[in-house]
N, C-alpha and C positions, 0 to 999 in steps of 0.2 A: 365871551363877555358875560359877566354875572348878571342874573336876572334881578338882583337886588341893588338898591342904591348904595352909594359909598358909605352911608351912615350905618348900614346893616348888611353885611355880607355873610351869609351862612353857608358853609361848605360841609357836605356830608351830613346834612340834617335828616334824621330818620323821620318818616311819615308816621310810623307807629312808635310812640315813645313810652317806655315802660315807666311805672310809678317811681316816685322819689325813693332814694335809699333811706331817707328820714321818714319814718312812719308816724302818723299822727296818733297812733295807738301804741306807744312804746311798751316794751315789757315792763310790767310793774314789779318792783322789788320792795318788799316790805321789810324794813329794818328799824331797829331802835335808834333814837337820836345818838349820834356820836359813834355808832358802830358801823363799820364799813364792810359791805359784802362784795362778792366778785361774781362775774359770769364767765362760764367756760363754754365755748362753742364746740359741740361734738362733731364727729366725722359726718353724721347724717344731717348736719345743719341745725339740729335742735340745741336748746340752751339748758345749762345746768347752773343753778344758783349755789354758790358756796358761801355759807355764813361766816362771820368772823370767828366762830367756834369750830369751823371745819366741816359743818354738817352740809351734805349735798342734797339738793332738791331739784328734781327734773321739772322744768317749766313747760306748761302747755303752750301750743302755738296761739298767737293772737288771731282772733277772727274779726275781720273788718266788715262792718255792715255797709250797705250802699249809702246811707246817710253820712257815715264817716267818710266815705270816699268822696262824696260831693263836697264835704267841708275841707278837703285837702287841696292844696295848691301845688302839689308835687308832681302831678301828671297833667298831660295836655289832652291826649286823644283817647287812649284806651285803658280799660281797667282789667285787661286780660290776666295780669299777674297778681291781682288782688284776690284774696280768699273771699269769694262772694257766697254767703250762706242763705240770703233771703230769696234769691231768684236763681233757680236751676231746675233741671229735669227731676232732681231728687225732691224738690219742694212740690212739684206737680204730682209726683208719685205719692207723696204724703197726703195731699188733699184727696186724691182718688181712693187711696186706701181708707181714709177716714169715712168717705162716703159709703164704701162697701160695708164697713163695720156698723155704721149707723143704720143701714138697710137691714143688716142681719139681726140687729138688736131692736128692730121695730121702731126706729126713730127717723124714718125716711123724711119727715117734715123738716128735719134739721140739716139735711144734705145741702151741700153747695151745688148750685147750678153751674156746671163747668162749661165755659164758652171759650173756644180757641179761634184766633184769627191768624191767618197765614199771609205774610207779605209776598208779593209776586217775585221779589228778588230771592228770598229764601226758598220759595217753591221751585224757582229755576235752578238753584244750586242742587236741590234734592233730585230734580229731574235729570240733571247732567250726571250726577253720581250713578243713577240707576238706568241711564240711557232711556228715559221716558219722555213723552211729550208733556207739555205743561198741563194739559187737560187730564191726562192719565195720572200724572203725579199728584194733582190736586185731589182726584177722586180716590186714589189709593191711600193718600195721607188721611183723608177723611175717614176711610174705613179703618185704618190703623188706630187713629186716636179714639174713635168711637168704640173700638174693641177694648180699649183700656178703661173706658168709663166716661169719656168726654161726651157731653150732651149735644153741643152744637159746634160746627166748624164753618167759619165764614171766610170769605175772600177779603183780605184787608184792603185790596185795591178799591173797594167801594168807598172807603173813607177818604181816599185820595181825591175823589171828585169834589168834596167839600173844601179840601185844602187848596186845590187849584183854583176853584171859583173865588174863594175868599182872597187868595193871593192876587188874582187879577183885579178884583175890586179895590183892594188896599193899594195896589200900585197906581191905579187911576187917581185915587184920592191923594196919595202922596205927590204925584206928579203935579196935580193942580195946586197943591199947597206949597210946592217948591218955589213958586214965585214970591212968596212971603216968608217961608221958613227954610233956613239954610240946612238944617239937619234932617230934612224929610227924604232926601235922595243923596247917594244911591240907596235903593232898597236892597238889603242883603237877605238871601234865603235863610229860613230858620228850621228846615226839616232835619238837619244833621245835628245830633246831640254832641258829637265830638267837637264840631265847630262852635256850638253854643257854649260848651264847657270851657273851651279855650278862650273865647271872647270874654266870658264873664270873669275868668280868673286872671287873664293877662292884660286885657285892655279896658276892662271895667266900663265906666259910664261914657267913655269917649266913643266906643264903637256901638254900644247897645242901642242908642236911638235909631241907628240905621237898620237894625235887624227887624225883619217882618214879625208881626205879632201873631201870625197864624200858627196854630198847633201843627205838629207833624201828623201825618196820617195815622201813626200808631196811637197818638193821644186823642185824635178825633174819633178813632174807633173805640177808644175807651169811653168817650162821652156817649157815643151811640149805644154801646152795650150797657153801661151803668145808668143811663138816663132813659133813652128812648126804649130800648129792648126791655129794661127792667119794668118800665111802666106798662108795656104791652102785656107782659106776663105777670103783672101784679106782684112783682118782687121788689124787695128793698135792695139797694145797691150792694149792701154787705152780704147778701145771701147769694150773690153771683161771684164766681171766681173766674176772672178773665185772664187768659194766657195769650200772649202774642209771640208768634214765631218770626224772628227777625234775622237779618244778615249781619248784625252788628252787636258787639258787646256793650257799646255805649248806650244802646237802647234800654239796657237794664238800669243805667244811671238816670236816664230820662224818666222812666216810669216811676222812679223813687223820689222825684222832685216834690217838694212840699206843695207846689202850685197845683199838683194833680192829686191831692189828697182831700177826701171828703170828710170834713171835721164832724159833721152831723152823724154820719154813719160809720166813721172811723174806718174807711176803706179807700183804696187807691183805684183810679180809673183803670189802670192795668196792674193786676196783682202780681203777675210773673211774666218775665220775658225769657224765652229760650231761643238759642240760635239754631240755625240749620245744622251746624256741627253737633249740637246737643241732640237734635232729632236723630242724627245718624247713630249716636251713642245709645239712644233709647231703642232703636231697631236692633242694634247688636245685643243689648241687654235682654231683649225679648226673643233673641235668636230668630229674627224675622227678616226675610229678604222682601223688600217692598214690591218687587216684581211679582211675588206670589200672592199679594193681597188682592181681594176683590175690589172692584171699583164701586164707590158709594157716592151718590149725588151730594154736592155741596148744599149746605143750608142757605136759605135766603134771609137776609137780615130784614128786608122790607117785603111786605106781602105782594107788591106788584113786581118785585124783582124775581120772577119765576123762571127765567131762562137759565138752564144749567149750562151756561157757556161763559168761559172766562173772558174778561175784557181788561184792557189796560189803556194807557194814555200815550199820546205822541211824545217823543223825546226819549232820552236814554234812561238808564236805571236810577238816575237822581230823582226821578218822579215827573219830569217834564215841565218844571216850573218856568224855565226860560222860554221854552217852546210856546207854552200857552200864554204867558204874559206878553211876549213880543207880538203874537198874532192878535191878542185882545187889544193891546195898545195901538196897533196899526189901525184897527177899526174904530175904536172909541176916542183916540187922540188925534191920529193923522187922517182919519176918515178915508182909509183905503183898505183894500183886502189883499192879504198875502197868503198864497197857498203853501209856499215852501220857503223856509229860511235858508240863507247862505251863511255857513259857519266858516270863519277864517282862523286857521291854526296859527298861534303866535309862537311862543317859545317852545311849546311842546303840545302833545295831543290833549293834555289835561288843562290847557289854558287856551280857550277859543273865544272869539267875539262875533257878535252879530250886529249889523247896522240896518235899521229900517228907516227909509227916508222917502220923501215925496217932495217934488218941486214946490218951493215957496214956504216950506215949513221946516223948523229945526229937526234934524235927524234924532232918532232914538237909538241909543247904544246899549247893548247888553253883552254880558260875558259869563262864561262858566269857568270856575277856578276850583280844581280838585287837587287834593294833597297839600301839605303844609308849605311846600316851596312856593306854590302859586298863591296860597292864602296870604302868606307873608307879603307877597308882592302887592296884593290888593290893599292890605292893611297899611303898608307904607305909603301907597298912593293916597289913601284917605287922610293919613296923618299930615301929609304935605299939601293937602288940598288940591291934588292933581288927579283925582279919580274921575275919568270922563264918562263912566258908565252910569246908566240910570237904574239898572238892575244887575245883580251878580248872583248866579246860582253857585253856592259854595258847598262843597262836600269835603270832609276830612280825608276820605280814602281816595287814592289815585284810582282812576277809572270808575269812581262813584260806587254805588251801593252793591252792584253785582260783585265787586271785589272787597266786600266788607270783611273785617277781621273774624267774624263769626261764621263765615261760609265754610262749606266742606272743602277740605284740602284736596289737592290733586293726588292721583295714584302714583306709585313709585315709577311706573313707566310712562308717566305723563307730565309735561311741564305745566307749571301754574298758568302760563300764558295760554296754552291750549285749553286748559280747563275754563279759564275766564271767557275765552271765545265761545266755547260750548254753552256756557251759562247765558252769555249775551244773546246768542242765537235763539235759545229757547225763550228767553225773556221777551224778545221782539217778535216772536212767532204768533203771539196772541193778538186778536183783532183789537184795534184802537177805537175809542169812542170820544166824543166831545162831552165833557161833564155838563155843559150848559144845555145840552139837548136831551139828557136822560130824564125820563118821566118820573122814576122813583125819587131822584134827587130833587126835582122840582116840587114834588108832593111833600117830601120830608121838610123842605124849607118852610112850607106853609103849615103843615100839620104839627110838626115837631118844634120848629124854631120860631114860628110866627112871622116868617118872611125874612128876606135879606136885610141886614142892617138893624135887626131887632136887638133888644137887650139880651135875650136868650141866645141869639146867634153869636153875639160877642162872648157871652159866658161859656158857651159850649165849644166854640171854634177858635178862640183867641187865648193868648197867655201873656206873661210878662217875664222880664229877665232881671237879674240882680248881680251887681258887681260883687265879686268875692275878694275879700282882702287877702293878700298873700302873706302866709305865715312863715315860709322858709324859702330858701333859694337853692336847695339841693336837688336840682332837676337832673335826671339822668339823660343828658343830651350831649351830642357830639358837636363841638364847635370847630 
């Protein structure tokens, strides 16, 4: 039986959809009015323009910037096939080389302070590649990046504490408002940029009100670095170059959103995103085996966060949103405490649900939906007004972020399934913490944000979404 309604049955739908064959930056042919030119496609895929007079001119390849890609409605999840020039390991190398040149010419005051944050999913991918523990991989990566000229290396999991807390608080607020506001529930997770890009371009204003306003951990890390960290070091945001190491190419698109651009200082909260796969390329370029690197302590973003020990959160590699929101809701809405949630697998492992109930009160229903087959199912339920869930943890990638498109690929003698299992084992090996109990997080809420629910907390930890008008229909999709 199909998992979709009779109104929409998709067969053989790819979860990773390549960009449209219609590019929003077409090859420009300059010709005089009334004169017709021609294009010839060469064997290597390049183009040659032939004028009406027979003159041949070899055309350069078009370069698509991230803003161009965000303006396009030809792709849904990934920008892997787009020529991305603004964010790559080459761009990081350029900044590091500029810093070296400035130091050599006595202009050290103009150097960029290079800050790098590593997501736990990307770290686990690197650890699996080199058969390291999560802790050893983190320390060796810190040593590697600092050898290149990076000044600070942070664990991006710290930012997830704020994302989880704010998500819990927002859910409680939406649940209470649901008695009078029909579009407050279900609340849909907002941490996956592939899902957000799809929602903005495909379903517009219909779906957007249901999406959580919380920034992803990557962008909260951007706020921490460009606002809190900059203030502590008496730096302007534009004098800091923030690099995020992520498991996903779509994180590059997320970082380029206009919502995360500081108009005053003309800088982004996250200047550059590189994937774990690009980290592997950097190691190859430097002819370095990560196993041979010395271990270097990670830097602490907050002064009280002095323990050189990695921590993570309950739940899978999607970030633990369902896990934390369900348990928080059990306490604050149903007034009961639940130690362990029971997940029920529905059509597949990437579509599961959780029910929290207590006698005499309406049950709370949650779901996780990973991959576009399952996302479509949730969207269709919403459109028909038959979505019974209060919160849905949505991720574009099947198996969530540990299986991101930017992760390091498996070895020739290893299946991708086995590699994913190794990554997941390393990811879950780290001790878990409750973000509500962490002293550094509590203190930052007061010292940096002025308390929970403050205007600054909203400005630093929340965002907004925009419906994108579709300009073409040439989507490379299998129907």
